[in-house]
Backbone bond lengths (Angstrom), bond angles and torsions (degrees), N, CA, C in turn:
res aa  C-N    CA-C-N  psi(-1)  N-CA   C-N-CA  omega(-1)  CA-C   N-CA-C  phi
1 L - - - 1.450 - - 1.527 110.78 -
2 A 1.322 117.44 -41.14 1.469 120.92 178.91 1.524 108.90 -135.81
3 Q 1.323 115.59 141.90 1.464 119.47 177.43 1.527 110.59 -68.38
4 R 1.351 116.67 -46.07 1.463 122.68 177.36 1.522 108.38 -138.28
5 V 1.312 115.89 146.03 1.460 122.58 176.05 1.520 107.61 -127.14
6 S 1.326 116.24 133.25 1.467 121.88 173.86 1.514 107.57 -110.32
7 S 1.309 116.36 122.78 1.456 121.75 177.60 1.523 107.81 -108.13
8 I 1.328 115.44 122.53 1.466 120.88 -176.99 1.522 108.60 -120.26
9 D 1.322 115.98 131.52 1.463 121.47 177.01 1.519 107.56 -150.59
10 N 1.335 115.81 157.33 1.463 118.95 177.99 1.527 112.06 -94.56
11 S 1.324 117.36 0.43 1.466 121.99 -176.78 1.528 110.82 -111.44
12 T 1.335 116.44 122.73 1.467 119.51 176.88 1.527 111.06 -65.01
13 E 1.333 117.59 -33.23 1.461 120.62 179.25 1.521 110.86 -63.77
14 I 1.323 117.18 -44.06 1.468 121.09 179.47 1.526 109.94 -65.58
15 I 1.318 117.16 -41.80 1.466 120.57 179.20 1.525 110.37 -62.49
16 D 1.325 117.92 -44.98 1.468 121.05 178.74 1.527 111.30 -61.46
17 F 1.332 116.52 -41.57 1.462 121.72 178.00 1.527 110.32 -62.24
18 A 1.328 116.66 -45.15 1.466 121.25 179.81 1.526 111.37 -64.66
19 K 1.326 117.08 -40.01 1.470 120.38 178.22 1.525 110.92 -59.57
20 C 1.329 117.11 -42.26 1.469 120.77 178.30 1.524 110.89 -62.91
21 N 1.332 116.77 -43.44 1.463 120.36 179.28 1.521 111.42 -62.95
22 V 1.320 116.63 -45.60 1.467 121.03 -178.99 1.524 110.04 -64.72
23 S 1.324 116.80 -42.55 1.463 121.41 179.82 1.527 111.23 -62.37
24 S 1.327 116.70 -41.30 1.467 120.18 -178.88 1.526 112.10 -67.75
25 C 1.323 117.05 -19.96 1.472 121.31 177.11 1.524 112.00 -90.19
26 G 1.325 116.68 -4.33 1.453 120.56 179.13 1.522 114.26 76.56
27 Q 1.321 117.19 19.47 1.467 120.80 179.83 1.526 110.16 -86.23
28 D 1.318 116.27 140.73 1.462 119.71 177.60 1.529 111.86 -129.97
29 N 1.326 116.22 17.26 1.462 120.04 -178.35 1.531 112.72 -109.46
30 V 1.326 117.21 22.64 1.466 121.50 -178.09 1.523 109.80 -115.59
31 D 1.321 115.69 127.37 1.464 122.64 174.25 1.520 108.25 -105.28
32 F 1.319 117.26 142.15 1.460 122.62 -179.78 1.518 109.33 -117.42
33 E 1.327 115.08 138.58 1.456 119.74 179.76 1.523 109.45 -143.48
34 Q 1.332 115.46 135.12 1.458 120.36 177.09 1.523 108.38 -94.11
35 L 1.335 115.32 113.76 1.464 122.53 179.46 1.514 109.58 -144.97
36 E 1.311 115.87 152.63 1.457 121.69 168.45 1.527 107.39 -81.34
37 L 1.316 116.84 153.63 1.461 121.85 -179.92 1.526 111.69 -53.08
38 A 1.307 117.11 -42.39 1.470 121.18 -177.70 1.524 112.71 -67.76
39 Q 1.337 117.93 -16.20 1.467 121.29 -179.15 1.524 113.16 -85.06
40 I 1.320 117.31 -11.96 1.463 120.27 179.32 1.521 107.92 -73.86
41 D 1.339 115.91 128.99 1.464 118.75 -178.49 1.521 110.57 -137.61
42 A 1.311 115.20 -178.24 1.463 121.63 -174.66 1.520 113.20 -80.77
43 I 1.327 118.93 0.63 1.464 120.19 178.84 1.528 109.58 -60.05
44 Q 1.324 116.87 -45.10 1.463 121.88 175.01 1.520 106.98 -104.77
45 A 1.332 117.76 97.12 1.461 121.16 -178.08 1.530 110.03 -79.97
46 Y 1.329 115.78 146.25 1.457 121.91 -174.13 1.524 111.19 -118.29
47 D 1.340 115.65 146.68 1.463 121.91 173.04 1.524 110.44 -76.67
48 V 1.341 115.98 -37.28 1.462 121.74 -177.52 1.519 108.80 -139.82
49 I 1.328 115.95 136.61 1.465 122.63 172.00 1.522 106.76 -126.33
50 A 1.324 117.02 128.78 1.461 121.97 175.50 1.520 107.73 -123.78
51 V 1.314 116.23 116.24 1.466 121.79 178.13 1.525 106.30 -95.31
52 T 1.331 117.15 120.38 1.465 120.90 -170.83 1.520 114.07 -99.67
53 A 1.315 116.89 22.39 1.462 123.22 171.21 1.525 105.97 -150.20
54 S 1.319 117.17 166.13 1.465 119.17 -174.78 1.528 112.30 -83.49
55 L 1.319 114.03 157.90 1.463 123.23 176.43 1.524 108.20 -132.11
56 P 1.329 118.08 154.87 1.466 118.80 177.93 1.529 112.08 -67.79
57 A 1.333 117.24 -30.84 1.464 122.92 179.93 1.526 107.84 -156.37
58 V 1.319 116.41 169.15 1.467 120.90 179.21 1.525 108.93 -79.18
59 P 1.324 118.52 118.87 1.462 120.72 178.50 1.536 111.02 -67.83
60 E 1.310 115.92 134.65 1.465 120.99 -179.14 1.529 111.09 -60.43
61 N 1.336 117.44 -36.56 1.470 118.86 -178.66 1.527 112.21 -64.12
62 L 1.335 118.25 -30.22 1.462 119.69 176.77 1.522 111.01 -71.38
63 K 1.324 116.77 -40.21 1.466 119.63 176.06 1.525 110.32 -60.60
64 Q 1.328 116.54 -42.63 1.465 120.97 -179.47 1.528 111.82 -67.35
65 A 1.334 117.67 -24.35 1.463 121.44 -178.30 1.526 113.08 -80.52
66 L 1.337 117.61 -4.80 1.462 120.69 176.56 1.522 110.74 -81.98
67 K 1.329 116.20 139.01 1.460 120.47 169.71 1.527 108.18 -70.81
68 T 1.316 117.79 157.62 1.459 120.25 172.19 1.528 107.54 -60.86
69 G 1.316 115.88 128.42 1.461 122.02 -173.40 1.516 112.64 91.72
70 G 1.334 117.01 -9.54 1.459 121.71 -179.80 1.519 111.98 -74.73
71 R 1.326 115.61 156.91 1.462 121.50 -178.08 1.522 110.90 -126.98
72 M 1.331 114.73 148.80 1.460 120.48 177.80 1.522 108.76 -130.72
73 F 1.342 115.55 133.15 1.457 122.35 171.06 1.513 106.74 -103.63
74 V 1.334 116.54 126.33 1.462 120.95 -178.42 1.527 108.97 -150.11
75 I 1.322 116.20 146.67 1.464 121.72 175.64 1.517 107.54 -110.84
76 I 1.347 115.21 125.09 1.461 120.07 -177.06 1.525 110.51 -126.27
77 G 1.332 114.75 160.84 1.456 121.33 176.20 1.513 110.88 124.24
78 N 1.318 114.23 -171.27 1.456 121.60 179.33 1.515 109.22 -124.24
79 S 1.327 116.54 135.51 1.452 122.47 -178.11 1.526 110.21 -55.70
80 P 1.300 117.58 136.19 1.461 129.74 7.65 1.537 113.94 -96.98
81 V 1.327 118.11 10.18 1.464 120.69 -176.22 1.529 109.69 -109.81
82 M 1.317 115.95 100.36 1.464 121.88 178.55 1.518 108.24 -130.67
83 Q 1.326 115.24 159.60 1.458 118.94 176.90 1.521 110.66 -136.09
84 A 1.320 114.61 144.34 1.461 121.41 175.08 1.517 107.76 -87.51
85 L 1.326 115.98 131.73 1.459 121.70 -178.22 1.521 110.72 -120.31
86 L 1.322 115.22 147.35 1.453 122.54 167.96 1.523 106.25 -114.54
87 I 1.321 116.02 113.79 1.465 122.20 -178.08 1.525 107.59 -108.71
88 T 1.318 116.39 129.28 1.463 122.17 179.65 1.519 109.01 -120.25
89 R 1.315 115.89 130.07 1.468 119.70 175.88 1.521 107.41 -84.91
90 V 1.332 116.11 117.30 1.461 120.53 -175.88 1.523 112.55 -106.86
91 G 1.315 117.40 -6.23 1.457 121.30 178.62 1.514 110.27 -165.13
92 E 1.320 115.75 -179.59 1.468 121.19 -178.15 1.529 111.88 -54.05
93 A 1.323 116.29 -41.67 1.470 120.46 -179.01 1.522 110.76 -133.68
94 E 1.342 116.39 38.78 1.461 119.97 -176.60 1.526 110.45 -141.20
95 W 1.326 115.37 133.02 1.452 122.98 179.87 1.516 109.05 -133.54
96 T 1.323 116.84 151.00 1.456 121.22 169.21 1.522 107.22 -111.16
97 T 1.324 115.95 149.31 1.458 121.31 -179.52 1.515 109.13 -128.48
98 Q 1.328 115.90 127.05 1.456 122.07 177.82 1.523 108.28 -118.65
99 S 1.333 116.24 125.18 1.460 120.71 175.29 1.528 107.78 -80.68
100 L 1.334 116.60 124.93 1.461 121.12 -175.48 1.526 113.01 -94.98
101 F 1.329 117.03 -46.78 1.457 121.09 -179.54 1.519 109.19 -168.53
102 E 1.340 115.57 165.23 1.463 121.22 174.88 1.524 108.68 -94.16
103 T 1.337 115.53 149.37 1.460 120.34 -178.06 1.524 109.11 -161.77
104 D 1.288 116.64 -175.67 1.466 123.11 173.88 1.527 106.42 -147.02
105 L 1.317 116.80 117.84 1.459 122.39 -173.01 1.521 109.31 -132.98
106 P 1.333 118.44 146.17 1.469 119.55 177.45 1.527 111.89 -56.82
107 R 1.303 115.47 150.93 1.464 123.70 -177.58 1.526 110.75 -73.46
108 L 1.324 116.52 143.11 1.454 122.43 173.42 1.524 108.45 -64.20
109 K 1.325 117.19 132.35 1.467 121.05 178.67 1.515 108.40 -80.91
110 L 1.308 116.13 113.83 1.467 121.09 -176.94 1.506 111.35 -95.80
């Protein structure tokens, strides 16, 4: 499905848990890195970003970390009114945003 996967989390416990899961599946194309959300930047541009917890708004640094043509799935808002978004970078400084559905998801621990 993917040539390489980068998994980023700020928790060593979550990273260790994920490493065990990936190892038990026999996958060797996943890299793990411990970073805070604010530390993610455009130096390493991504084709796909999936944020697996909610945020109050879309962080600009995550948008900048997308390659042109790259897509990001993110859930934003405040409980109980949140929405899932698909953001696509269509140019150097241009993105499109599609609202996919409404939901309510726990907040990302920053």
